[in-house]
N, C-alpha and C positions, 0 to 999 in steps of 0.2 A: 353606371353612375346612379346613385340614389339621391333623392331630394328629401331632406329632413329639416326640422326646425332647429335653430342653433341651440336651444335649450336641451335637445336630445343628444347632442354631440358628447363624446367621451374625451377625457383628458388625453392630449397628444394627437387627437384627430384633427385633420386639416380639410379645408374645402373652400369653395368659391360661393360667395353670396349670389343668389339668383333673383331674389325678390325681397322687398320690404313691404309687408302687408299691413301697414297701419298709416293713417293720415294724421293731420292735425299736428299739435305740438309735439307729441311723442315721435311721430314720423320725422318731423323736421329735426328734432334733437338727435335721433339715430343717424340721420344723413349727415348732419353737421359734424359728427364724430368720425366721418369718413367711411361709414358702413353703407356702401352703395353697391348695387349689382355689379359684378365683375371683380370685386375686391376679394383677395385671398386672405383667409384667416386660419388660425390654429388655436385650439383650446390649450391654454397654458395650465389651468388648474381651477379648482372650485373651493369655495369655503366649506368648512366642516358640515354645514347643513345644506350644501349645494346651492346656496344663494349668497353672494353673487358668483358669476363665472368670470374668470380672467382670460382674455384672449390676446394673441399677438396679431397686430395688424399694421402694415406699413412700417415695420421696424420698431413699433412702440407697443405698450401694453395698455389695454382698456379693460375696465370691469363693467359688466352689465348685470342688472337685476334680471331674474327669470321672467318677470312680467314684460321686460323689454325684449329679451331673447325669444320670447314666444312668437314674435312677429317677423323674425328674420329667417327666411328660407335659404338653406345652403345645399349645394350639390357636393356630395362626398363620394369617395371611392366605395363601391359596394363590396363589403368584406366577403360575401358569398361568391363574388365573381373572381376573387383572387385566389 
């Protein structure tokens, strides 16, 4: 398993959030959206200029700006291992 930042995930890729690496208002906002360690997410798509990113979480769809996704660490299946 590899750990990467959510911003670096590809469309269709899934993983589990391992850490939220920001505090203050932005950290609180991200956590209030349900993005907490242990949550499974899947990248649904990206805007034409790659910002924002749409993801599936808990049966719903969220969009995040890249500056928010930069602080979310996700454990994903390592493609080299498969």
